[in-house]
C-alpha positions in Angstrom: -0.2 -0.2 0.0 1.4 3.5 -1.0 1.3 6.5 1.2 -1.0 8.1 -1.3 -3.4 5.1 -1.0 -3.1 5.2 2.7 -3.8 9.1 2.7 -6.8 8.5 0.7 -8.2 5.6 2.8 -7.7 8.2 6.1 -9.6 10.9 4.5 -12.5 8.5 3.0 -12.8 6.6 6.2 -12.7 9.5 8.6 -16.0 10.6 10.3 -17.3 14.3 10.1 -16.7 16.1 13.6 -19.8 17.5 15.2 -20.6 21.0 15.0 -19.8 21.6 18.6 -16.3 20.5 18.2 -15.3 23.0 15.4 -17.8 25.7 15.5 -18.0 28.5 12.8 -15.7 30.3 11.9 -13.0 28.0 12.7 -14.3 25.4 10.4 -15.9 25.4 6.9 -18.7 23.0 6.2 -17.9 20.6 3.1 -13.6 21.3 3.6 -12.2 18.4 1.8 -8.7 17.3 2.3 -6.6 15.6 -0.7 -3.7 13.2 -0.4 -1.7 15.7 -2.5 -2.0 18.5 -0.1 -1.3 16.3 2.9 1.9 14.8 0.9 3.1 18.3 -0.3 3.6 20.1 2.9 5.8 17.7 4.8 7.8 17.0 1.8 8.4 20.5 1.3 10.4 20.5 4.6 14.3 19.7 4.4 16.4 20.5 7.3 19.3 22.5 6.5 22.3 22.7 8.6 23.8 26.3 8.7 27.5 26.7 8.2 29.7 28.9 10.5 28.9 30.3 14.0 25.8 32.7 14.5 26.5 36.5 14.9 24.8 38.7 17.3 22.2 40.9 16.1 22.4 44.6 15.7 20.2 47.1 17.1 18.0 47.1 14.3 17.8 43.2 14.1 14.9 42.7 16.3 12.3 41.6 13.4 13.2 39.5 10.4 14.9 41.9 7.9 14.6 40.2 4.7 11.8 39.1 2.4 8.8 40.8 0.9 5.3 39.5 1.9 2.9 38.1 -0.9 -0.5 37.8 0.2 -2.4 34.4 -0.3 -4.4 34.2 -3.6 -7.6 33.2 -1.5 -7.4 34.5 2.2 -9.9 31.7 3.0 -7.9 28.7 1.8 -4.3 27.5 1.8 -2.2 27.6 -1.2 -2.5 25.0 -4.0 1.2 24.9 -4.2 4.5 25.7 -2.4 7.8 27.1 -3.6 10.7 25.2 -2.3 13.0 27.0 0.4 15.8 27.6 -2.2 13.5 29.5 -4.5 12.3 31.8 -1.4 16.0 32.4 -0.7 16.8 33.2 -4.3 13.5 35.7 -5.1 13.4 36.9 -1.1 9.6 36.9 -1.4 6.8 34.4 -0.5 3.6 33.8 1.5 3.3 32.8 5.1 3.5 28.8 3.9 6.5 29.7 2.1 8.3 31.5 5.0 7.2 29.1 7.6 8.7 26.1 5.6 11.9 28.1 5.3 11.9 29.0 9.0 10.8 25.5 10.0 13.6 23.8 8.0 16.5 26.0 9.4 15.2 25.4 13.0 15.1 21.6 12.3 18.5 21.7 11.1 19.6 23.7 13.9 18.2 20.7 16.3 14.8 22.4 17.4 11.6 20.5 17.6 9.7 22.7 15.0 6.6 22.2 13.3 4.9 24.3 10.6 1.3 25.1 11.6 -2.0 25.4 9.1 -4.5 27.6 11.1 -6.5 30.6 11.6 -5.0 34.2 12.6 -6.2 37.7 13.1 -6.4 40.4 10.4 -3.4 42.1 11.7 -1.3 38.8 12.1 -2.3 37.9 8.4 -1.7 41.2 6.9 1.5 42.0 8.9 -0.2 45.0 10.3 1.8 46.3 13.2 0.2 49.7 13.6 -1.2 48.8 16.9 2.0 47.0 18.2 4.8 48.9 20.1 8.0 48.9 18.6 10.4 46.6 20.3 13.0 49.3 20.0 11.0 51.9 22.0 10.7 49.3 24.8 13.4 49.9 27.6 14.4 46.8 29.4 13.5 46.9 33.2 16.8 46.8 35.1 16.7 44.4 38.0 17.8 45.8 41.3 19.3 43.2 43.4 18.2 43.7 47.3 21.1 43.6 49.9 20.9 41.1 52.2 20.8 42.6 55.9 23.1 41.1 58.1 21.8 39.4 61.2 22.2 41.4 64.4 24.9 39.9 66.7 24.4 39.6 70.5 26.9 42.1 71.4 27.2 45.0 69.1 28.0 48.8 69.4 25.1 50.9 69.4 24.9 52.7 66.2 25.4 56.4 65.9 22.4 58.9 66.2 20.4 59.4 62.9 20.9 63.0 62.0 18.9 63.2 58.7 16.3 65.8 58.4 12.8 64.2 58.6 11.5 67.3 56.6 13.7 66.3 53.6 12.6 62.8 53.7 8.9 63.7 53.9 9.4 66.3 50.9 11.2 63.3 48.8 8.4 60.8 49.7 6.0 63.6 48.4 7.8 64.1 45.3 7.9 60.3 44.5 3.9 60.2 45.1 3.6 63.1 42.7 5.8 61.5 40.1 3.7 57.9 40.6 0.4 60.0 40.3 1.7 61.4 36.8 2.6 58.1 35.7 -0.5 56.6 36.5 -2.1 59.7 34.9 -0.1 58.8 31.6 -1.1 55.2 31.7 -4.8 56.0 32.2 -4.6 58.4 29.2 -2.9 55.6 27.0 -5.6 53.1 28.1 -8.3 55.8 26.9 -6.4 56.0 23.8 -6.4 52.4 23.4 -10.0 51.9 24.0 -10.8 55.0 21.4 -8.6 53.2 19.1 -10.4 49.7 19.6 -13.6 51.6 18.9 -12.5 53.2 15.8 -11.2 49.8 14.5 -13.7 48.3 11.9 -14.7 44.8 12.9 -13.2 42.1 10.5 -16.0 40.2 8.3 -13.6 37.2 7.9 -12.5 37.3 11.6 -11.7 33.5 12.2 -11.6 32.5 8.6 -8.3 33.8 7.6 -5.8 31.0 6.8 -2.5 31.9 8.1 0.5 29.7 8.7 3.1 30.0 11.4 6.0 27.9 13.3 5.4 25.9 16.6 8.8 25.3 18.5 7.9 22.7 21.4 9.7 22.7 24.6 12.4 19.7 25.3 15.2 20.1 22.6 18.0 22.7 22.7 16.9 23.4 26.4 13.7 25.4 25.2 11.8 26.0 28.7 8.3 26.2 27.1 6.6 26.1 23.7 5.9 29.1 21.6 4.9 30.4 18.2 7.0 32.1 15.8 5.3 34.7 13.0 7.2 34.0 9.6 6.5 37.7 8.6 7.8 39.4 11.5 10.1 36.8 12.9 8.7 37.7 16.5 7.9 35.0 19.1 4.4 34.8 20.6 3.2 32.6 23.7 0.8 30.1 22.5 -2.1 31.7 24.7 -1.7 34.7 22.2 -5.1 36.0 21.0 -3.8 36.7 17.4 -3.8 32.8 16.8 -7.5 32.0 16.5 -7.3 28.3 15.6 -5.3 25.3 14.3 -6.4 22.8 11.7 -3.2 20.8 11.3 0.5 21.0 11.7 3.4 18.9 10.2 7.2 18.4 10.0 9.4 16.5 7.8 8.3 13.0 9.4 4.5 13.3 9.8 1.6 15.0 9.6 -1.0 15.6 12.3 -4.8 16.9 12.4 -6.0 18.7 15.3 -9.2 16.9 16.8 -9.5 19.3 19.7 -12.0 22.4 20.1 -10.6 25.7 19.2 -13.6 27.7 20.5 -11.1 29.5 22.8 -8.5 30.1 20.2 -5.4 28.2 21.2 -5.4 28.6 24.8 -6.9 25.3 25.7 -4.9 23.0 23.2 -2.7 20.4 24.3 0.3 19.9 22.1 0.8 16.1 23.1 1.3 14.6 19.5 1.3 11.3 20.8 -2.0 11.5 22.0 -4.0 10.0 18.9 -7.2 11.2 20.7 -6.4 14.9 20.3 -4.0 14.9 17.3 -4.7 12.2 14.4 -1.6 11.4 12.7 -1.1 10.5 9.2 1.8 7.9 9.3 2.0 5.4 12.1 5.7 5.5 12.1 5.9 8.7 14.2 8.6 9.4 16.5 6.2 11.0 19.2 5.7 8.7 22.3 2.0 7.2 22.6 0.0 7.7 25.7 1.0 5.3 28.5 -1.6 2.5 29.0 -3.3 1.5 32.2 -2.5 -1.4 34.5 -5.6 -3.5 33.1 -4.6 -2.6 29.5 -1.2 -3.5 30.2 -2.1 -6.8 31.8 -4.2 -7.7 29.0 -1.5 -7.6 26.6 0.8 -10.0 28.2 -0.2 -12.7 25.9 2.5 -13.6 23.6 0.2 -14.2 20.8 -1.4 -10.9 21.1 2.1 -9.2 21.1 3.2 -11.2 17.9 0.0 -10.2 16.2 0.6 -6.6 17.1 4.0 -6.4 15.9 2.9 -7.8 12.5 0.1 -5.3 12.4 2.2 -2.7 13.0 4.8 -3.9 10.5 2.2 -3.8 8.1 0.8 -0.2 8.6 4.0 1.5 9.3 5.1 4.0 6.7 7.9 6.4 6.5 7.5 10.0 4.9 9.0 10.1 1.3 11.8 12.2 0.8 11.8 15.6 0.3 11.6 17.1 -3.0 13.3 20.2 -2.1 17.1 20.8 -2.8 19.6 21.0 -0.1 19.5 24.5 1.5 23.2 25.4 1.4 23.9 28.7 2.9 27.7 29.5 2.6 29.6 31.4 5.0 30.8 34.0 2.5 28.6 36.8 3.6 25.7 37.4 5.7 22.0 36.9 5.4 20.0 39.2 7.4 17.2 37.1 8.2 16.8 37.4 11.8 14.8 35.3 14.2 14.1 37.7 17.1 13.0 34.6 19.2 16.6 33.7 19.2 18.4 37.1 18.6 20.6 35.7 15.9 21.6 36.6 12.5 22.1 33.5 10.0 25.3 33.5 7.7 24.1 33.5 4.1 25.1 34.7 0.6 25.8 38.2 0.6 24.9 39.0 -3.1 21.3 37.5 -2.6 20.6 38.8 0.8 22.4 42.0 1.5 19.8 44.2 0.0 17.4 42.7 2.6 14.5 43.2 0.4 13.4 45.0 -2.9 15.3 48.1 -3.3 17.4 47.5 -0.2 14.8 49.4 1.9 12.1 48.3 4.2 9.4 50.3 6.1 7.6 49.1 9.1 4.8 51.1 10.7 4.1 50.7 14.4 1.9 52.5 17.1 3.2 56.0 17.2 6.4 54.8 15.6 8.2 54.1 12.2 11.0 51.8 11.3 12.9 52.3 8.2 15.8 49.9 7.3 18.5 50.0 4.6 21.1 47.7 3.3 24.6 48.4 4.5 26.4 50.8 2.0 23.2 51.7 0.3 23.2 55.0 1.8 26.5 57.2 1.4 26.4 58.3 4.8 26.3 54.7 6.4 22.7 54.8 7.6 21.1 51.6 8.0 18.1 52.2 10.4 15.8 54.9 11.4 13.3 54.9 14.0 10.9 58.0 14.3 8.5 58.2 17.3 5.6 60.1 17.2 3.4 62.1 19.7 -0.1 61.3 18.3 -1.8 58.1 16.8 -1.9 59.8 13.4 1.9 60.0 13.2 2.0 63.7 12.3 4.0 65.3 15.1 7.6 64.0 15.4 8.7 63.5 19.1 12.2 62.0 18.7 14.4 60.3 15.8 17.0 57.7 16.3 19.3 56.7 13.5 21.6 53.8 13.5 25.0 53.9 11.2 27.5 51.3 10.1 31.0 51.4 8.7 31.5 55.1 9.5 34.9 56.2 9.2 34.2 58.7 12.2 33.1 55.8 14.3 29.4 57.3 14.7 27.0 54.5 15.8 23.9 56.3 16.9 22.2 59.5 16.4 19.4 60.7 18.6 17.4 63.8 18.0 14.8 65.1 20.4 12.5 67.5 18.7 10.8 68.6 21.9 14.2 69.9 23.4 16.3 70.3 20.1 19.0 68.3 21.8 21.2 66.2 19.5 23.0 63.2 21.0 25.7 61.4 18.9 27.2 58.1 20.1 30.6 56.7 18.7 32.3 53.4 18.9 35.8 53.1 20.1 38.4 54.5 17.6 37.4 58.0 17.0 40.5 60.4 16.3 39.4 62.5 19.7 38.3 59.5 21.6 34.7 60.6 21.5 32.2 58.6 23.0 29.1 60.7 23.8 28.3 64.2 22.1 25.2 66.1 23.4 24.5 69.6 21.8 21.7 71.9 20.6 24.0 73.9 18.4 27.3 73.1 16.6 28.4 76.8 17.3 30.9 77.1 20.0 30.2 78.4 23.7 26.8 76.8 23.7 25.2 74.1 26.0 27.1 70.8 25.2 28.4 67.8 26.8 31.1 65.6 25.7 32.0 62.0 27.0 35.5 60.4 26.3 36.7 56.6 26.5 38.7 57.0 29.7 41.3 54.5 28.6 42.1 56.5 25.2 43.3 59.9 26.6 46.5 60.5 28.3 45.1 63.2 30.4 42.3 61.3 31.9 39.6 63.4 30.6 36.4 61.6 31.0 33.6 64.1 30.5 33.3 67.6 29.4 30.4 70.1 30.0 29.9 73.6 28.7 27.7 76.5 29.0 27.9 80.1 27.6 29.7 81.3 30.7 31.2 78.1 32.2 33.3 74.9 31.6 33.5 71.8 33.6 35.9 68.9 33.1 35.8 65.6 34.8 39.1 63.4 35.1 40.2 59.9 36.2 43.4 58.2 36.8 45.6 61.3 36.8 49.1 61.3 38.8 48.3 64.5 40.1 44.9 63.2 41.6 43.2 66.0 39.7 39.4 65.0 39.4 37.3 68.2 38.7 37.9 71.5 37.1 35.3 74.3 36.8 35.9 77.6 34.9 33.7 80.5 35.0 34.2 83.1 32.1 33.3 86.9 31.7 31.3 88.3 28.6 33.3 88.0 25.3 33.6 91.4 23.6 33.8 89.6 20.1 31.8 86.8 19.1 33.6 83.5 18.3 32.7 81.4 15.3 34.5 78.2 13.9 36.0 80.0 10.9 37.7 82.5 12.9 41.4 82.3 13.1 42.8 85.4 15.4 43.2 84.7 19.1 40.2 85.7 21.1 40.2 84.1 24.6 37.7 84.8 26.8 38.4 86.3 30.3 38.5 84.0 33.3 36.9 84.9 36.4 37.2 81.9 38.6 38.7 78.4 38.4 37.7 75.6 41.0 39.9 72.4 41.0 39.0 69.4 43.0 41.7 66.5 43.9 41.3 63.0 45.1 43.0 61.8 48.2 46.6 61.2 48.0 47.5 58.6 50.8 51.0 59.6 50.6 50.4 62.9 52.1 48.8 63.7 55.6 45.4 65.1 55.3 46.4 68.5 56.6 48.7 68.9 53.6 46.7 67.3 51.0 44.5 69.9 49.1 41.0 68.9 48.4 39.8 71.9 46.7 41.7 74.8 45.1 39.8 78.1 44.1 41.5 80.7 42.0 39.3 83.9 42.4 41.2 85.7 39.5 39.0 88.8 39.3 39.3 89.3 43.3 43.0 88.3 43.3 42.5 85.7 46.1 43.3 81.9 46.3 41.4 79.5 48.5 42.5 76.3 49.7 40.6 73.5 51.4 42.3 70.3 52.5 41.1 66.8 53.1 39.4 66.2 56.2 41.0 63.7 58.8 39.7 60.3 59.8 36.9 60.8 62.3 36.9 64.6 62.0 33.9 66.8 60.6 35.9 69.7 59.7 38.8 70.4 57.5 42.0 73.0 57.5 41.3 76.1 55.2 43.7 78.7 53.9 43.0 81.9 52.0 46.0 83.8 50.3 45.5 87.5 49.2 47.7 88.0 46.3 49.8 91.3 46.2 52.5 92.6 43.9 56.1 91.8 44.9 56.8 95.6 44.8 55.2 98.8 45.6 54.5 102.1 43.4 58.1 103.0 44.4 59.8 100.0 43.6 60.4 99.0 47.2 60.0 94.9 48.0 56.8 94.3 49.9 57.6 92.2 53.1 55.6 89.1 53.7 53.4 89.7 56.7 50.8 87.4 58.3 47.5 88.9 57.0 48.4 87.9 53.6 47.4 84.4 54.5 44.5 83.9 56.4 44.0 80.0 57.7 41.9 77.9 59.8 43.6 74.8 61.4 41.9 71.7 62.7 44.9 71.4 65.3 46.6 74.6 65.8 48.6 73.4 68.7 50.4 70.6 66.7 52.5 72.8 64.3 52.2 76.4 63.1 53.5 77.4 59.7 55.9 80.0 59.5 55.9 83.0 56.9 58.6 81.4 54.8 56.3 78.4 54.3 53.5 80.8 53.5 55.4 82.5 51.1 56.5 79.4 49.3 53.2 78.2 49.1 51.6 81.5 47.6 54.5 81.5 44.9 53.7 77.8 43.9 50.0 78.7 43.7 50.7 81.5 41.3 52.5 79.2 39.0 49.8 76.9 39.3 47.2 79.6 38.3 49.1 80.5 35.5 49.2 76.8 34.5 45.4 76.5 35.1 44.6 79.5 32.9 46.8 78.0 30.1 45.2 74.7 30.2 41.6 76.3 30.2 42.9 78.1 27.1 44.1 74.9 25.5 40.7 73.2 26.3 38.8 75.8 24.4 41.0 75.4 21.5 40.8 71.6 21.6 36.7 72.2 21.8 36.9 74.3 18.5 39.3 71.8 16.5 36.5 68.9 17.6 33.6 70.8 16.4 35.6 71.5 13.2 36.3 67.7 12.8 32.7 67.0 13.3 31.5 69.5 10.8 34.1 68.0 8.2 33.1 64.2 9.2 29.4 65.0 8.4 30.2 66.8 5.1 32.5 63.8 4.1 30.9 60.8 5.8 33.5 58.5 4.6 32.7 54.7 4.8 35.2 52.0 5.6 35.5 49.0 3.6 36.9 46.0 4.8 40.0 44.4 3.0 38.0 41.2 2.6 35.2 42.9 0.9 36.5 42.3 -2.5 33.1 43.4 -4.0 33.6 47.1 -2.8 37.2 47.7 -1.8 38.3 49.1 -5.1 42.1 49.6 -4.1 42.3 46.1 -2.8 40.6 44.8 -6.1 42.9 46.8 -8.2 45.8 45.9 -6.3 44.9 42.1 -6.4 44.3 42.0 -10.0 47.6 43.6 -10.7 49.4 41.0 -8.7 47.8 38.5 -10.2 48.4 39.8 -13.7 52.1 40.0 -12.8 52.3 36.7 -11.3 50.4 35.3 -14.4 52.9 37.0 -16.9 55.9 35.7 -14.6 54.7 32.3 -14.9 54.2 32.4 -18.7 57.7 33.9 -19.0 59.2 31.0 -16.9 57.2 28.2 -18.9 58.5 29.8 -22.4 62.0 30.1 -20.9 61.6 26.3 -19.9 60.5 25.2 -23.2 62.6 27.1 -25.6 65.4 25.1 -26.6 66.6 27.6 -28.9 66.9 30.3 -26.3 70.5 29.6 -25.3 71.7 29.6 -29.1 69.6 32.7 -30.0 71.1 34.8 -27.0 74.5 34.4 -28.8 73.2 36.4 -31.7 73.2 40.3 -31.9 70.0 41.5 -30.3 67.5 43.0 -32.8 69.1 41.5 -36.1 66.9 39.5 -38.3 67.7 35.8 -38.6 69.3 34.8 -42.1 69.1 31.3 -43.8 72.9 30.7 -43.1 72.2 31.6 -39.4 69.1 29.3 -39.3 71.0 26.4 -40.7 73.8 27.1 -38.3 71.1 27.4 -35.4 69.8 24.1 -36.4 73.1 22.3 -36.6 74.3 23.7 -33.5 71.3 22.6 -31.4 71.4 19.2 -33.0 75.0 18.9 -32.1 74.7 20.0 -28.6 71.7 17.6 -28.1 73.6 14.8 -29.5 76.5 15.4 -27.3 74.3 15.5 -24.2 73.1 12.1 -25.4 76.5 10.7 -25.7 77.7 12.3 -22.4 74.7 10.7 -20.5 75.4 7.3 -22.1 79.1 7.5 -21.2 78.1 8.5 -17.7 75.8 5.3 -17.4 78.6 3.3 -18.7 80.9 4.5 -16.3 78.9 3.8 -13.3 78.3 0.4 -14.7 81.9 -0.3 -15.2 82.8 1.0 -11.8 80.1 -1.3 -9.9 81.5 -4.3 -11.8 85.2 -3.3 -10.9 84.2 -2.9 -7.2 82.2 -6.1 -7.1 85.3 -8.1 -8.7 87.3 -6.6 -6.1 85.2 -7.6 -3.3 85.0 -11.0 -4.9 88.8 -11.5 -5.1 88.9 -10.5 -1.5 86.5 -13.1 -0.5 88.2 -15.6 -2.2 91.7 -14.8 -0.4 90.2 -14.5 3.1 87.4 -17.1 3.0 89.0 -19.2 5.5 89.5 -16.8 8.3 86.0 -14.9 7.9 83.6 -15.1 10.5 79.7 -15.7 10.0 79.2 -12.0 10.6 81.6 -11.2 7.7 80.0 -13.8 5.4 76.8 -12.2 5.9 78.0 -8.7 5.2 79.7 -9.8 2.0 76.5 -11.9 0.6 74.4 -8.4 1.4 76.9 -6.3 -0.5 76.8 -8.7 -3.5 73.2 -8.6 -3.4 73.1 -5.0 -3.6 75.9 -4.6 -5.8 74.1 -7.1 -8.3 70.9 -5.0 -8.0 72.7 -1.6 -8.9 74.6 -3.4 -11.9 71.0 -4.9 -13.2 69.5 -1.3 -12.9 72.3 0.4 -14.6 72.5 -2.1 -17.6 68.6 -1.4 -18.0 69.1 2.4 -18.0 71.8 2.0 -20.7 69.9 -0.3 -23.1 66.8 2.0 -22.7 68.9 4.9 -23.4 70.6 3.5 -26.4 66.8 2.6 -27.7 65.3 6.0 -27.1 68.3 8.3 -28.1 67.7 8.0 -31.9 64.0 8.5 -31.5 64.7 11.8 -29.4 67.2 13.1 -31.7 64.7 12.6 -34.7 61.9 14.1 -32.5 63.9 17.4 -32.0 65.0 17.7 -35.4 61.3 17.6 -36.7 60.5 20.3 -33.9 63.2 22.4 -35.6 62.0 22.1 -38.9 58.5 22.9 -37.6 59.7 25.8 -35.6 58.0 29.0 -36.9 61.4 31.0 -36.2 63.3 28.4 -38.7 60.5 26.8 -40.8 60.8 29.4 -43.8 64.6 29.1 -44.0 64.8 25.2 -43.6 62.1 24.3 -46.3 64.6 23.1 -48.8 66.3 20.8 -46.4 63.1 19.3 -45.4 
């Protein structure tokens, strides 16, 4: 019995289900199944093993980026035919059945327990309508806060210090948190109202529950899958089996069997049990299924202990067991030469594939997805000249008319730009860079590219020698944050006065801003005492004062302070001013321990004056560096040069030209070597004057010289073989004469050595004799062959015609 006959028999003998089992709209009366359809779907699956390791997904790889959706010819019926997976990969388009077959084949090849499902879906699912879905890129992952475990109190502990925090401040903080929570709840209720209004505005689907759709089911168990889930082939997103988008299941199949759902789908797929070994819930087509059957009860088990019943059952199973015919689809071969950007978001992976066929992702290399209050645009790499590969536009309203913010992702940029975030409500631009920028930029936030405006720059801390990690600027201030400096500087804040002449990026003349105040903070230096380790240093330049605050001692709540009043070293008459005690105002935590003398205060003040000059110079250099960074960013945005890997032979023109030139040179060198090896006239032609035409006399001379030289080589070779042959014979005769003379006194070991030497010598003599005879036979033939070649050589043929 063939599989086709078995399928026809199963369809003809199966009883119709009662109306309560499959109520409308999940079943259509008069629906017929053909054996051709049952055989077509499983045989279209062919597990394909992917070559090469998977690659992590990019920021815009949260959905399947690849192929164009083709709707079913009739939304109420499955397709009459299926395209093979190789055809879908080639043309990058297909319907839900084609994409599900391709996805299921790859998952089966990767070792997952995957099945294609034929069922009914919602209108949004079948039409790939994402306007009511939230874009995955807008969802921020929740940060898990680890709770600190409280240490168990010991029996004998020191009484903790008194809590000196203000209760009023705590109450105010709690009040602020409640207000923020109330605003969040209000915003949530507003969104819920919008959801209700949107649902009311949505038109009811007249074909609800009748739209045929195909998707992929992944069962738990294999590859450590914790729970079963669905995968939509259009978007690549994973759904729970309880999701309301999936309204019912008719059947499912893999590459080995075909199962028909016998369960009630009145409550969508929420009450379905996916135990394919249960023949009551799932009617299988082929008996040779790899799914385990339900366990039998003890009474049934006892009744089957009879040997005769067991033998009859085995015979019956042998008669009725059929295997699925082999797949008619060609082997899916995805080579690791490029990357196929078909991403399954359920696994957050990309699949290596053919670069030429899949790098454009879809038609014209662009794809647009519309979400709720968001629009996602995707481009193929190198399609845009500025390296743009993804853009997410977020809107304030449901009609998508008011833009809230824009996020753009870039790839292969020479300036290492990775993400650009534009907030339209605040006009704030934020650029994110990968490591490798010439100025070690990490984040650049700004509202205008003009200098002396609000901006924040963050740098990679390990890429700069000065340890600068953050730089903030306002029209009148500049703040720098440092880390890991040898002088323990961690913070510098500079206040500027008004500039008399406006500064632009194109200005070249020196125009520094007047500095009013410089504040510097230092980390603790453990090599110095706390009273001598400066914590904060303030240069009040406009007031001609310098303030110092030292680090606080352990178990102290106050720190030492000093203030120096800057005076000129000479007065108006040119006399030197003597250092007095009123120049330095100090506060000592422990004044009785040590008292600083005037000499120490004078040296400290002179050192601080030098430090003030150095700080002013560094502030001026920082301003120049910011101008250089802004100029560099403008040049990078105008040029937006893209990096091309040396391994990308399709786009790297320089590497391609160099490789072709090297191949051409190597090919010419190889041809020259081959010609030099095969040209038997080259040594004789080299003796003639260069550039001179060959005459008849010279041609005859060349022929005779070439033949004479070849004849001499043959004679020399024959003489060499003859000489070696005679030498071996003489040595053998000498050895035999020596044996005759010393035969009586030889030991058994000497006799064995003699016999082995005679055997080897006879072998060499025999080989030389054969070589000599063969040389004598072939030498005349070789001579005649060379003579014929010389007569046919195009360089000598016209001169040697009369001699032929």
